VMD Tcl script that builds the backbone (N, CA, C; Angstrom):
set m [mol new atoms 561]
animate dup $m
set s [atomselect $m all]
$s set {name element resname resid chain x y z} {
  {N N MET 1 A 89.922 91.956 103.875}
  {CA C MET 1 A 89.397 90.611 103.849}
  {C C MET 1 A 88.962 90.246 105.267}
  {N N LYS 2 A 87.759 89.740 105.379}
  {CA C LYS 2 A 87.205 89.361 106.674}
  {C C LYS 2 A 87.955 88.144 107.215}
  {N N THR 3 A 88.297 88.185 108.519}
  {CA C THR 3 A 89.091 87.099 109.093}
  {C C THR 3 A 88.341 86.247 110.110}
  {N N VAL 4 A 87.226 86.762 110.659}
  {CA C VAL 4 A 86.437 86.012 111.639}
  {C C VAL 4 A 84.962 86.174 111.283}
  {N N PHE 5 A 84.213 85.065 111.351}
  {CA C PHE 5 A 82.820 85.054 110.922}
  {C C PHE 5 A 81.884 84.613 112.043}
  {N N THR 6 A 80.659 85.129 112.018}
  {CA C THR 6 A 79.610 84.678 112.928}
  {C C THR 6 A 78.997 83.406 112.349}
  {N N THR 7 A 78.205 82.707 113.155}
  {CA C THR 7 A 77.533 81.505 112.644}
  {C C THR 7 A 76.529 81.875 111.555}
  {N N GLY 8 A 75.909 83.033 111.655}
  {CA C GLY 8 A 74.975 83.479 110.623}
  {C C GLY 8 A 75.679 83.740 109.301}
  {N N GLU 9 A 76.860 84.358 109.373}
  {CA C GLU 9 A 77.628 84.614 108.148}
  {C C GLU 9 A 78.093 83.303 107.519}
  {N N VAL 10 A 78.522 82.366 108.354}
  {CA C VAL 10 A 78.953 81.061 107.845}
  {C C VAL 10 A 77.780 80.348 107.177}
  {N N ALA 11 A 76.602 80.441 107.775}
  {CA C ALA 11 A 75.410 79.817 107.193}
  {C C ALA 11 A 75.131 80.382 105.806}
  {N N THR 12 A 75.232 81.682 105.658}
  {CA C THR 12 A 74.996 82.318 104.359}
  {C C THR 12 A 76.051 81.882 103.346}
  {N N ILE 13 A 77.303 81.874 103.751}
  {CA C ILE 13 A 78.399 81.493 102.855}
  {C C ILE 13 A 78.258 80.036 102.412}
  {N N CYS 14 A 77.923 79.156 103.358}
  {CA C CYS 14 A 77.844 77.715 103.074}
  {C C CYS 14 A 76.475 77.283 102.551}
  {N N LYS 15 A 75.514 78.221 102.558}
  {CA C LYS 15 A 74.152 77.948 102.078}
  {C C LYS 15 A 73.489 76.818 102.858}
  {N N VAL 16 A 73.610 76.933 104.190}
  {CA C VAL 16 A 72.935 76.008 105.103}
  {C C VAL 16 A 72.276 76.848 106.184}
  {N N SER 17 A 71.509 76.208 107.054}
  {CA C SER 17 A 70.868 76.952 108.136}
  {C C SER 17 A 71.875 77.291 109.230}
  {N N GLN 18 A 71.556 78.306 110.000}
  {CA C GLN 18 A 72.427 78.685 111.106}
  {C C GLN 18 A 72.485 77.556 112.128}
  {N N GLN 19 A 71.379 76.839 112.326}
  {CA C GLN 19 A 71.357 75.708 113.259}
  {C C GLN 19 A 72.331 74.618 112.831}
  {N N THR 20 A 72.430 74.389 111.521}
  {CA C THR 20 A 73.381 73.397 111.016}
  {C C THR 20 A 74.806 73.821 111.363}
  {N N VAL 21 A 75.113 75.096 111.185}
  {CA C VAL 21 A 76.440 75.620 111.514}
  {C C VAL 21 A 76.708 75.440 113.010}
  {N N ILE 22 A 75.730 75.765 113.838}
  {CA C ILE 22 A 75.890 75.634 115.298}
  {C C ILE 22 A 76.128 74.175 115.680}
  {N N ARG 23 A 75.378 73.250 115.066}
  {CA C ARG 23 A 75.584 71.825 115.345}
  {C C ARG 23 A 76.989 71.378 114.942}
  {N N CYS 24 A 77.448 71.839 113.783}
  {CA C CYS 24 A 78.802 71.482 113.332}
  {C C CYS 24 A 79.851 72.054 114.287}
  {N N PHE 25 A 79.627 73.267 114.749}
  {CA C PHE 25 A 80.547 73.902 115.696}
  {C C PHE 25 A 80.560 73.124 117.010}
  {N N ASP 26 A 79.368 72.859 117.553}
  {CA C ASP 26 A 79.264 72.186 118.852}
  {C C ASP 26 A 79.801 70.756 118.822}
  {N N SER 27 A 79.722 70.102 117.667}
  {CA C SER 27 A 80.234 68.731 117.558}
  {C C SER 27 A 81.734 68.693 117.264}
  {N N GLY 28 A 82.338 69.853 116.983}
  {CA C GLY 28 A 83.771 69.907 116.710}
  {C C GLY 28 A 84.128 69.772 115.245}
  {N N LYS 29 A 83.131 69.622 114.375}
  {CA C LYS 29 A 83.412 69.512 112.944}
  {C C LYS 29 A 83.852 70.847 112.352}
  {N N LEU 30 A 83.368 71.932 112.928}
  {CA C LEU 30 A 83.737 73.284 112.512}
  {C C LEU 30 A 84.446 73.939 113.689}
  {N N LYS 31 A 85.713 74.218 113.510}
  {CA C LYS 31 A 86.521 74.776 114.593}
  {C C LYS 31 A 86.309 76.285 114.700}
  {N N GLY 32 A 86.418 76.768 115.928}
  {CA C GLY 32 A 86.280 78.192 116.184}
  {C C GLY 32 A 86.422 78.448 117.673}
  {N N PHE 33 A 85.824 79.536 118.127}
  {CA C PHE 33 A 85.900 79.866 119.552}
  {C C PHE 33 A 84.612 80.544 119.983}
  {N N ARG 34 A 84.379 80.523 121.275}
  {CA C ARG 34 A 83.238 81.240 121.855}
  {C C ARG 34 A 83.724 82.602 122.331}
  {N N VAL 35 A 82.883 83.605 122.164}
  {CA C VAL 35 A 83.192 84.934 122.663}
  {C C VAL 35 A 83.117 84.870 124.182}
  {N N PRO 36 A 84.204 85.265 124.879}
  {CA C PRO 36 A 84.211 85.178 126.346}
  {C C PRO 36 A 83.019 85.904 126.978}
  {N N GLY 37 A 82.375 85.223 127.925}
  {CA C GLY 37 A 81.248 85.809 128.638}
  {C C GLY 37 A 79.933 85.762 127.882}
  {N N SER 38 A 79.895 85.030 126.766}
  {CA C SER 38 A 78.639 84.932 126.008}
  {C C SER 38 A 78.529 83.534 125.418}
  {N N ARG 39 A 77.437 83.300 124.736}
  {CA C ARG 39 A 77.261 82.015 124.072}
  {C C ARG 39 A 77.539 82.124 122.563}
  {N N PHE 40 A 78.008 83.297 122.106}
  {CA C PHE 40 A 78.274 83.523 120.685}
  {C C PHE 40 A 79.496 82.746 120.223}
  {N N ARG 41 A 79.385 82.208 119.030}
  {CA C ARG 41 A 80.471 81.438 118.430}
  {C C ARG 41 A 81.083 82.253 117.292}
  {N N ARG 42 A 82.383 82.133 117.111}
  {CA C ARG 42 A 83.075 82.805 116.015}
  {C C ARG 42 A 83.976 81.801 115.317}
  {N N ILE 43 A 84.051 81.934 113.999}
  {CA C ILE 43 A 84.824 80.999 113.196}
  {C C ILE 43 A 85.896 81.776 112.424}
  {N N PRO 44 A 87.180 81.532 112.726}
  {CA C PRO 44 A 88.259 82.171 111.956}
  {C C PRO 44 A 88.254 81.692 110.505}
  {N N ARG 45 A 88.690 82.560 109.615}
  {CA C ARG 45 A 88.704 82.288 108.176}
  {C C ARG 45 A 89.394 80.962 107.841}
  {N N ASP 46 A 90.567 80.708 108.418}
  {CA C ASP 46 A 91.300 79.472 108.114}
  {C C ASP 46 A 90.492 78.236 108.491}
  {N N ASN 47 A 89.811 78.291 109.632}
  {CA C ASN 47 A 88.978 77.158 110.045}
  {C C ASN 47 A 87.786 76.986 109.106}
  {N N LEU 48 A 87.216 78.095 108.670}
  {CA C LEU 48 A 86.093 78.028 107.736}
  {C C LEU 48 A 86.552 77.447 106.403}
  {N N LEU 49 A 87.711 77.887 105.905}
  {CA C LEU 49 A 88.243 77.339 104.653}
  {C C LEU 49 A 88.458 75.835 104.763}
  {N N GLU 50 A 89.041 75.384 105.861}
  {CA C GLU 50 A 89.276 73.957 106.085}
  {C C GLU 50 A 87.957 73.184 106.082}
  {N N PHE 51 A 86.971 73.701 106.796}
  {CA C PHE 51 A 85.655 73.068 106.860}
  {C C PHE 51 A 85.017 72.989 105.473}
  {N N MET 52 A 85.098 74.087 104.727}
  {CA C MET 52 A 84.492 74.115 103.393}
  {C C MET 52 A 85.176 73.124 102.459}
  {N N ARG 53 A 86.487 73.032 102.522}
  {CA C ARG 53 A 87.213 72.077 101.674}
  {C C ARG 53 A 86.853 70.643 102.038}
  {N N GLU 54 A 86.828 70.344 103.346}
  {CA C GLU 54 A 86.516 68.985 103.808}
  {C C GLU 54 A 85.121 68.551 103.380}
  {N N ASN 55 A 84.209 69.515 103.251}
  {CA C ASN 55 A 82.825 69.198 102.927}
  {C C ASN 55 A 82.443 69.569 101.500}
  {N N GLN 56 A 83.455 69.776 100.658}
  {CA C GLN 56 A 83.257 70.103 99.247}
  {C C GLN 56 A 82.266 71.264 99.034}
  {N N ILE 57 A 82.365 72.280 99.861}
  {CA C ILE 57 A 81.545 73.480 99.726}
  {C C ILE 57 A 82.332 74.474 98.884}
  {N N PRO 58 A 81.764 74.958 97.782}
  {CA C PRO 58 A 82.487 75.894 96.908}
  {C C PRO 58 A 82.981 77.117 97.683}
  {N N LEU 59 A 84.223 77.504 97.410}
  {CA C LEU 59 A 84.850 78.610 98.119}
  {C C LEU 59 A 84.502 79.975 97.528}
  {N N ASP 60 A 83.804 80.008 96.390}
  {CA C ASP 60 A 83.555 81.283 95.723}
  {C C ASP 60 A 82.728 82.259 96.554}
  {N N GLN 61 A 81.888 81.771 97.460}
  {CA C GLN 61 A 81.090 82.670 98.293}
  {C C GLN 61 A 81.929 83.363 99.366}
  {N N LEU 62 A 83.111 82.835 99.621}
  {CA C LEU 62 A 83.972 83.393 100.654}
  {C C LEU 62 A 84.756 84.594 100.156}
  {N N ASP 63 A 84.955 84.680 98.858}
  {CA C ASP 63 A 85.708 85.793 98.288}
  {C C ASP 63 A 84.938 87.097 98.410}
  {N N SER 64 A 85.688 88.170 98.430}
  {CA C SER 64 A 85.091 89.502 98.523}
  {C C SER 64 A 84.494 89.930 97.189}
  {N N GLY 65 A 84.764 89.170 96.136}
  {CA C GLY 65 A 84.324 89.563 94.814}
  {C C GLY 65 A 85.384 90.389 94.102}
  {N N LYS 66 A 86.358 90.846 94.842}
  {CA C LYS 66 A 87.437 91.620 94.245}
  {C C LYS 66 A 88.577 90.687 93.877}
  {N N LYS 67 A 89.257 91.006 92.808}
  {CA C LYS 67 A 90.440 90.248 92.408}
  {C C LYS 67 A 91.622 90.731 93.244}
  {N N ARG 68 A 92.460 89.788 93.636}
  {CA C ARG 68 A 93.595 90.100 94.499}
  {C C ARG 68 A 94.860 90.330 93.665}
  {N N ILE 69 A 95.505 91.466 93.914}
  {CA C ILE 69 A 96.732 91.823 93.203}
  {C C ILE 69 A 97.853 92.007 94.211}
  {N N LEU 70 A 98.988 91.397 93.900}
  {CA C LEU 70 A 100.196 91.612 94.684}
  {C C LEU 70 A 101.166 92.409 93.821}
  {N N VAL 71 A 101.517 93.606 94.272}
  {CA C VAL 71 A 102.469 94.464 93.569}
  {C C VAL 71 A 103.826 94.288 94.242}
  {N N VAL 72 A 104.813 93.846 93.465}
  {CA C VAL 72 A 106.152 93.595 94.000}
  {C C VAL 72 A 107.147 94.480 93.253}
  {N N ASP 73 A 107.684 95.450 93.951}
  {CA C ASP 73 A 108.659 96.363 93.350}
  {C C ASP 73 A 109.440 97.016 94.478}
  {N N ASP 74 A 110.733 97.233 94.274}
  {CA C ASP 74 A 111.541 97.897 95.296}
  {C C ASP 74 A 111.463 99.416 95.191}
  {N N ASP 75 A 110.789 99.920 94.168}
  {CA C ASP 75 A 110.586 101.360 94.008}
  {C C ASP 75 A 109.279 101.728 94.717}
  {N N LEU 76 A 109.412 102.354 95.879}
  {CA C LEU 76 A 108.251 102.678 96.706}
  {C C LEU 76 A 107.245 103.567 95.981}
  {N N ALA 77 A 107.713 104.445 95.115}
  {CA C ALA 77 A 106.807 105.320 94.364}
  {C C ALA 77 A 105.896 104.504 93.443}
  {N N ILE 78 A 106.448 103.481 92.799}
  {CA C ILE 78 A 105.640 102.617 91.917}
  {C C ILE 78 A 104.644 101.817 92.747}
  {N N VAL 79 A 105.086 101.272 93.871}
  {CA C VAL 79 A 104.204 100.505 94.754}
  {C C VAL 79 A 103.037 101.367 95.226}
  {N N GLU 80 A 103.329 102.573 95.689}
  {CA C GLU 80 A 102.279 103.477 96.174}
  {C C GLU 80 A 101.329 103.882 95.059}
  {N N MET 81 A 101.872 104.152 93.875}
  {CA C MET 81 A 101.037 104.538 92.746}
  {C C MET 81 A 100.055 103.419 92.394}
  {N N PHE 82 A 100.566 102.191 92.240}
  {CA C PHE 82 A 99.681 101.080 91.890}
  {C C PHE 82 A 98.670 100.794 93.000}
  {N N THR 83 A 99.104 100.875 94.239}
  {CA C THR 83 A 98.182 100.647 95.354}
  {C C THR 83 A 97.026 101.636 95.291}
  {N N GLU 84 A 97.339 102.888 95.097}
  {CA C GLU 84 A 96.290 103.906 95.022}
  {C C GLU 84 A 95.380 103.688 93.814}
  {N N LEU 85 A 95.973 103.423 92.659}
  {CA C LEU 85 A 95.161 103.241 91.447}
  {C C LEU 85 A 94.251 102.019 91.528}
  {N N PHE 86 A 94.807 100.887 91.955}
  {CA C PHE 86 A 94.002 99.664 92.027}
  {C C PHE 86 A 92.927 99.763 93.104}
  {N N THR 87 A 93.250 100.376 94.216}
  {CA C THR 87 A 92.269 100.547 95.288}
  {C C THR 87 A 91.141 101.466 94.830}
  {N N ARG 88 A 91.492 102.569 94.199}
  {CA C ARG 88 A 90.490 103.518 93.709}
  {C C ARG 88 A 89.609 102.891 92.622}
  {N N ASP 89 A 90.189 102.005 91.823}
  {CA C ASP 89 A 89.442 101.336 90.762}
  {C C ASP 89 A 88.249 100.564 91.330}
  {N N GLY 90 A 88.431 99.956 92.509}
  {CA C GLY 90 A 87.331 99.266 93.179}
  {C C GLY 90 A 87.182 97.793 92.856}
  {N N ARG 91 A 87.825 97.312 91.809}
  {CA C ARG 91 A 87.703 95.898 91.433}
  {C C ARG 91 A 88.765 95.027 92.081}
  {N N PHE 92 A 89.719 95.669 92.770}
  {CA C PHE 92 A 90.889 94.939 93.232}
  {C C PHE 92 A 91.146 95.119 94.720}
  {N N GLU 93 A 91.685 94.062 95.308}
  {CA C GLU 93 A 92.220 94.105 96.665}
  {C C GLU 93 A 93.739 94.026 96.493}
  {N N VAL 94 A 94.480 94.935 97.099}
  {CA C VAL 94 A 95.897 95.073 96.815}
  {C C VAL 94 A 96.752 94.798 98.051}
  {N N ARG 95 A 97.825 94.062 97.834}
  {CA C ARG 95 A 98.888 93.906 98.824}
  {C C ARG 95 A 100.188 94.235 98.110}
  {N N THR 96 A 101.219 94.538 98.885}
  {CA C THR 96 A 102.489 94.923 98.284}
  {C C THR 96 A 103.660 94.229 98.964}
  {N N ALA 97 A 104.763 94.144 98.219}
  {CA C ALA 97 A 106.018 93.621 98.742}
  {C C ALA 97 A 107.153 94.385 98.071}
  {N N LEU 98 A 108.232 94.613 98.816}
  {CA C LEU 98 A 109.383 95.345 98.294}
  {C C LEU 98 A 110.539 94.417 97.918}
  {N N THR 99 A 110.431 93.132 98.290}
  {CA C THR 99 A 111.484 92.150 97.982}
  {C C THR 99 A 110.855 90.862 97.461}
  {N N GLY 100 A 111.675 90.053 96.811}
  {CA C GLY 100 A 111.201 88.755 96.335}
  {C C GLY 100 A 110.851 87.823 97.477}
  {N N PHE 101 A 111.636 87.880 98.551}
  {CA C PHE 101 A 111.358 87.043 99.724}
  {C C PHE 101 A 109.984 87.378 100.298}
  {N N ASP 102 A 109.705 88.685 100.495}
  {CA C ASP 102 A 108.394 89.099 101.016}
  {C C ASP 102 A 107.271 88.705 100.063}
  {N N ALA 103 A 107.532 88.772 98.766}
  {CA C ALA 103 A 106.525 88.373 97.780}
  {C C ALA 103 A 106.128 86.913 97.982}
  {N N GLY 104 A 107.133 86.064 98.239}
  {CA C GLY 104 A 106.841 84.652 98.476}
  {C C GLY 104 A 106.002 84.434 99.715}
  {N N LEU 105 A 106.345 85.126 100.792}
  {CA C LEU 105 A 105.576 84.997 102.036}
  {C C LEU 105 A 104.143 85.482 101.863}
  {N N ILE 106 A 103.981 86.634 101.259}
  {CA C ILE 106 A 102.648 87.211 101.086}
  {C C ILE 106 A 101.806 86.351 100.147}
  {N N THR 107 A 102.430 85.804 99.120}
  {CA C THR 107 A 101.705 84.953 98.161}
  {C C THR 107 A 101.088 83.749 98.860}
  {N N GLN 108 A 101.807 83.157 99.803}
  {CA C GLN 108 A 101.298 81.986 100.510}
  {C C GLN 108 A 100.006 82.288 101.260}
  {N N ASP 109 A 99.939 83.451 101.862}
  {CA C ASP 109 A 98.785 83.817 102.674}
  {C C ASP 109 A 97.686 84.506 101.872}
  {N N PHE 110 A 98.065 85.423 100.994}
  {CA C PHE 110 A 97.118 86.277 100.267}
  {C C PHE 110 A 96.504 85.575 99.062}
  {N N ARG 111 A 97.230 84.666 98.431}
  {CA C ARG 111 A 96.764 83.940 97.251}
  {C C ARG 111 A 96.287 84.894 96.154}
  {N N PRO 112 A 97.200 85.725 95.633}
  {CA C PRO 112 A 96.768 86.709 94.629}
  {C C PRO 112 A 96.300 86.059 93.333}
  {N N ASP 113 A 95.434 86.776 92.642}
  {CA C ASP 113 A 95.010 86.352 91.308}
  {C C ASP 113 A 96.060 86.763 90.281}
  {N N VAL 114 A 96.748 87.862 90.579}
  {CA C VAL 114 A 97.818 88.336 89.703}
  {C C VAL 114 A 98.931 88.953 90.541}
  {N N MET 115 A 100.156 88.701 90.090}
  {CA C MET 115 A 101.320 89.325 90.716}
  {C C MET 115 A 101.946 90.236 89.668}
  {N N LEU 116 A 102.045 91.502 89.994}
  {CA C LEU 116 A 102.725 92.483 89.159}
  {C C LEU 116 A 104.135 92.570 89.737}
  {N N LEU 117 A 105.114 92.006 89.034}
  {CA C LEU 117 A 106.426 91.697 89.601}
  {C C LEU 117 A 107.553 92.407 88.872}
  {N N ASP 118 A 108.304 93.209 89.606}
  {CA C ASP 118 A 109.497 93.844 89.050}
  {C C ASP 118 A 110.556 92.770 88.842}
  {N N PHE 119 A 111.279 92.863 87.727}
  {CA C PHE 119 A 112.302 91.858 87.421}
  {C C PHE 119 A 113.526 92.005 88.310}
  {N N LYS 120 A 114.001 93.227 88.492}
  {CA C LYS 120 A 115.220 93.462 89.273}
  {C C LYS 120 A 114.840 93.873 90.691}
  {N N LEU 121 A 114.974 92.944 91.631}
  {CA C LEU 121 A 114.675 93.191 93.037}
  {C C LEU 121 A 115.969 93.168 93.841}
  {N N PRO 122 A 115.981 93.752 95.033}
  {CA C PRO 122 A 117.227 93.832 95.797}
  {C C PRO 122 A 117.751 92.486 96.307}
  {N N ASP 123 A 116.880 91.498 96.494}
  {CA C ASP 123 A 117.340 90.223 97.049}
  {C C ASP 123 A 117.420 89.115 95.991}
  {N N ILE 124 A 116.328 88.835 95.316}
  {CA C ILE 124 A 116.318 87.831 94.248}
  {C C ILE 124 A 115.565 88.414 93.065}
  {N N ASN 125 A 115.921 88.014 91.883}
  {CA C ASN 125 A 115.266 88.558 90.703}
  {C C ASN 125 A 113.913 87.906 90.447}
  {N N GLY 126 A 113.129 88.558 89.623}
  {CA C GLY 126 A 111.771 88.112 89.326}
  {C C GLY 126 A 111.694 86.714 88.750}
  {N N ASN 127 A 112.723 86.313 87.999}
  {CA C ASN 127 A 112.680 84.956 87.437}
  {C C ASN 127 A 112.700 83.897 88.533}
  {N N VAL 128 A 113.424 84.148 89.625}
  {CA C VAL 128 A 113.477 83.199 90.745}
  {C C VAL 128 A 112.124 83.160 91.452}
  {N N VAL 129 A 111.528 84.335 91.678}
  {CA C VAL 129 A 110.194 84.399 92.283}
  {C C VAL 129 A 109.206 83.636 91.410}
  {N N CYS 130 A 109.281 83.884 90.118}
  {CA C CYS 130 A 108.383 83.235 89.162}
  {C C CYS 130 A 108.533 81.709 89.213}
  {N N GLU 131 A 109.770 81.226 89.192}
  {CA C GLU 131 A 110.010 79.780 89.255}
  {C C GLU 131 A 109.444 79.170 90.528}
  {N N ARG 132 A 109.649 79.843 91.652}
  {CA C ARG 132 A 109.170 79.312 92.939}
  {C C ARG 132 A 107.651 79.276 92.995}
  {N N VAL 133 A 107.022 80.316 92.482}
  {CA C VAL 133 A 105.558 80.343 92.461}
  {C C VAL 133 A 105.029 79.233 91.560}
  {N N ARG 134 A 105.611 79.098 90.389}
  {CA C ARG 134 A 105.139 78.092 89.428}
  {C C ARG 134 A 105.406 76.665 89.891}
  {N N SER 135 A 106.287 76.484 90.861}
  {CA C SER 135 A 106.562 75.135 91.369}
  {C C SER 135 A 105.489 74.666 92.346}
  {N N GLN 136 A 104.573 75.553 92.698}
  {CA C GLN 136 A 103.518 75.214 93.650}
  {C C GLN 136 A 102.196 74.990 92.909}
  {N N PRO 137 A 101.691 73.766 92.891}
  {CA C PRO 137 A 100.480 73.456 92.132}
  {C C PRO 137 A 99.261 74.308 92.494}
  {N N ASP 138 A 99.134 74.698 93.758}
  {CA C ASP 138 A 97.953 75.456 94.159}
  {C C ASP 138 A 98.027 76.931 93.763}
  {N N LEU 139 A 99.109 77.345 93.110}
  {CA C LEU 139 A 99.235 78.735 92.647}
  {C C LEU 139 A 99.260 78.822 91.117}
  {N N GLN 140 A 98.941 77.734 90.454}
  {CA C GLN 140 A 99.002 77.718 88.992}
  {C C GLN 140 A 98.032 78.700 88.343}
  {N N HIS 141 A 96.937 79.017 89.023}
  {CA C HIS 141 A 95.939 79.941 88.462}
  {C C HIS 141 A 96.433 81.387 88.414}
  {N N MET 142 A 97.429 81.704 89.234}
  {CA C MET 142 A 97.878 83.086 89.375}
  {C C MET 142 A 98.586 83.560 88.108}
  {N N LYS 143 A 98.210 84.747 87.657}
  {CA C LYS 143 A 98.884 85.387 86.527}
  {C C LYS 143 A 100.097 86.128 87.068}
  {N N ILE 144 A 101.194 86.066 86.342}
  {CA C ILE 144 A 102.405 86.789 86.726}
  {C C ILE 144 A 102.775 87.711 85.577}
  {N N ILE 145 A 102.784 89.001 85.880}
  {CA C ILE 145 A 103.158 90.008 84.890}
  {C C ILE 145 A 104.450 90.659 85.382}
  {N N ILE 146 A 105.509 90.472 84.609}
  {CA C ILE 146 A 106.824 91.009 84.963}
  {C C ILE 146 A 106.969 92.410 84.364}
  {N N MET 147 A 107.565 93.319 85.160}
  {CA C MET 147 A 107.861 94.677 84.696}
  {C C MET 147 A 109.357 94.906 84.830}
  {N N SER 148 A 109.938 95.581 83.839}
  {CA C SER 148 A 111.342 95.946 83.948}
  {C C SER 148 A 111.715 96.947 82.876}
  {N N GLY 149 A 112.685 97.750 83.196}
  {CA C GLY 149 A 113.228 98.672 82.217}
  {C C GLY 149 A 114.590 98.227 81.744}
  {N N VAL 150 A 115.113 97.143 82.311}
  {CA C VAL 150 A 116.484 96.738 82.004}
  {C C VAL 150 A 116.616 95.327 81.426}
  {N N ALA 151 A 115.549 94.624 81.211}
  {CA C ALA 151 A 115.638 93.252 80.696}
  {C C ALA 151 A 115.864 93.263 79.183}
  {N N ASP 152 A 116.812 92.449 78.737}
  {CA C ASP 152 A 117.043 92.333 77.293}
  {C C ASP 152 A 116.136 91.237 76.724}
  {N N PRO 153 A 116.037 91.126 75.398}
  {CA C PRO 153 A 115.126 90.133 74.790}
  {C C PRO 153 A 115.352 88.695 75.266}
  {N N ASP 154 A 116.615 88.314 75.507}
  {CA C ASP 154 A 116.889 86.956 75.993}
  {C C ASP 154 A 116.340 86.753 77.400}
  {N N GLU 155 A 116.478 87.786 78.239}
  {CA C GLU 155 A 115.938 87.704 79.598}
  {C C GLU 155 A 114.414 87.623 79.574}
  {N N VAL 156 A 113.790 88.388 78.699}
  {CA C VAL 156 A 112.328 88.353 78.576}
  {C C VAL 156 A 111.883 86.954 78.158}
  {N N ALA 157 A 112.577 86.375 77.193}
  {CA C ALA 157 A 112.244 85.015 76.748}
  {C C ALA 157 A 112.387 84.021 77.893}
  {N N GLU 158 A 113.434 84.179 78.698}
  {CA C GLU 158 A 113.650 83.295 79.848}
  {C C GLU 158 A 112.533 83.453 80.887}
  {N N LEU 159 A 112.120 84.696 81.124}
  {CA C LEU 159 A 111.030 84.958 82.081}
  {C C LEU 159 A 109.740 84.274 81.636}
  {N N LEU 160 A 109.439 84.367 80.367}
  {CA C LEU 160 A 108.228 83.722 79.850}
  {C C LEU 160 A 108.360 82.203 79.921}
  {N N LYS 161 A 109.575 81.713 79.738}
  {CA C LYS 161 A 109.831 80.269 79.801}
  {C C LYS 161 A 109.629 79.725 81.216}
  {N N VAL 162 A 110.029 80.497 82.245}
  {CA C VAL 162 A 109.912 80.018 83.627}
  {C C VAL 162 A 108.531 80.271 84.230}
  {N N GLY 163 A 107.624 80.861 83.449}
  {CA C GLY 163 A 106.252 80.944 83.938}
  {C C GLY 163 A 105.591 82.298 83.971}
  {N N ALA 164 A 106.284 83.357 83.576}
  {CA C ALA 164 A 105.611 84.666 83.516}
  {C C ALA 164 A 104.572 84.622 82.403}
  {N N ASP 165 A 103.450 85.267 82.631}
  {CA C ASP 165 A 102.396 85.307 81.619}
  {C C ASP 165 A 102.596 86.455 80.631}
  {N N GLU 166 A 103.203 87.528 81.127}
  {CA C GLU 166 A 103.399 88.707 80.289}
  {C C GLU 166 A 104.615 89.470 80.752}
  {N N PHE 167 A 105.096 90.337 79.871}
  {CA C PHE 167 A 106.197 91.236 80.202}
  {C C PHE 167 A 105.789 92.648 79.797}
  {N N ILE 168 A 106.010 93.606 80.706}
  {CA C ILE 168 A 105.725 95.015 80.433}
  {C C ILE 168 A 107.014 95.793 80.622}
  {N N LYS 169 A 107.391 96.556 79.592}
  {CA C LYS 169 A 108.623 97.345 79.661}
  {C C LYS 169 A 108.353 98.670 80.360}
  {N N LYS 170 A 109.257 99.019 81.308}
  {CA C LYS 170 A 109.216 100.326 81.954}
  {C C LYS 170 A 109.993 101.300 81.081}
  {N N PRO 171 A 109.623 102.538 81.015}
  {CA C PRO 171 A 108.412 103.142 81.574}
  {C C PRO 171 A 107.181 102.661 80.797}
  {N N PHE 172 A 106.052 102.673 81.463}
  {CA C PHE 172 A 104.828 102.148 80.876}
  {C C PHE 172 A 103.698 103.155 81.027}
  {N N GLU 173 A 102.656 102.944 80.244}
  {CA C GLU 173 A 101.436 103.738 80.365}
  {C C GLU 173 A 100.581 103.087 81.451}
  {N N ILE 174 A 100.219 103.845 82.461}
  {CA C ILE 174 A 99.453 103.321 83.597}
  {C C ILE 174 A 98.150 102.677 83.128}
  {N N ASP 175 A 97.398 103.383 82.296}
  {CA C ASP 175 A 96.109 102.859 81.817}
  {C C ASP 175 A 96.292 101.547 81.066}
  {N N ALA 176 A 97.389 101.430 80.321}
  {CA C ALA 176 A 97.649 100.196 79.575}
  {C C ALA 176 A 97.905 99.031 80.530}
  {N N VAL 177 A 98.624 99.289 81.622}
  {CA C VAL 177 A 98.899 98.231 82.598}
  {C C VAL 177 A 97.599 97.775 83.257}
  {N N ILE 178 A 96.775 98.727 83.669}
  {CA C ILE 178 A 95.500 98.377 84.306}
  {C C ILE 178 A 94.621 97.611 83.332}
  {N N SER 179 A 94.584 98.026 82.085}
  {CA C SER 179 A 93.790 97.322 81.077}
  {C C SER 179 A 94.288 95.899 80.863}
  {N N ARG 180 A 95.605 95.714 80.833}
  {CA C ARG 180 A 96.169 94.380 80.631}
  {C C ARG 180 A 95.855 93.463 81.816}
  {N N ILE 181 A 95.884 94.030 83.023}
  {CA C ILE 181 A 95.549 93.231 84.210}
  {C C ILE 181 A 94.071 92.881 84.194}
  {N N ALA 182 A 93.230 93.833 83.899}
  {CA C ALA 182 A 91.785 93.574 83.834}
  {C C ALA 182 A 91.482 92.517 82.770}
  {N N GLU 183 A 92.167 92.598 81.648}
  {CA C GLU 183 A 91.971 91.624 80.578}
  {C C GLU 183 A 92.448 90.228 81.004}
  {N N ALA 184 A 93.597 90.170 81.662}
  {CA C ALA 184 A 94.132 88.872 82.117}
  {C C ALA 184 A 93.206 88.226 83.144}
  {N N LEU 185 A 92.564 89.059 83.963}
  {CA C LEU 185 A 91.682 88.545 85.012}
  {C C LEU 185 A 90.220 88.478 84.597}
  {N N LYS 186 A 89.947 88.997 83.404}
  {CA C LYS 186 A 88.571 89.007 82.873}
  {C C LYS 186 A 87.611 89.746 83.808}
  {N N VAL 187 A 88.038 90.960 84.241}
  {CA C VAL 187 A 87.179 91.800 85.087}
  {C C VAL 187 A 86.836 93.091 84.388}
}
mol reanalyze $m
mol bondsrecalc $m
mol representation Tube
mol addrep $m
C-alpha cells in the first residue's frame, strides 16, 4: 500500500488539477512536507485521507483495488500458507497476526475487508476479538470468518451471535476457503 503521494498522484486520486492540489498544500488545507533541497511536495497517506474526508472526496480511488485480508492464527504454517495463496491469487492484499492482541492493532491500521480468524488463540479467543471489532462502528463492513477444529456447536452459535459472519471447521479444503472469501467479498 502506497504511503506517500506526489501532488500529481493526489490530483489524479482527487480528480482535480495539480495546481489545485498545490494551492491546497501551500495554504495548509492539505498537510504534507517538502522534499529537502527541492520544491517538491509530498503528502502522507493519513494526511490525504483526512483531506479527502474533510472535503467529501470519495476514498475509492485511494484503494489499490485489492481486497484486504487479515489472517489471524497462532499456527505459523497456516498463516504462511494463506499468505502465499492469497498473494499469488492477485486479488488480495494480506497481513497477518499470531495473537488476538496483534489482530486488534493491525485491524486499526490496515482496515481489512475480511478477517480470517482462528478461534483458539494463545492470548484471547476469537470471540473476544470478534466482539471488540464489532463494537467499533467504522469496522462494521468487515467480514469475520472464524476457523477452528475444536469449537462445539454451542461455541459456534455464540461466535455467530457476537458478530462472526461465518464459521469454517478445520481441517478445511483450501479452495473452499478461498471461494467462500471471494464470495463474501464479491470478488
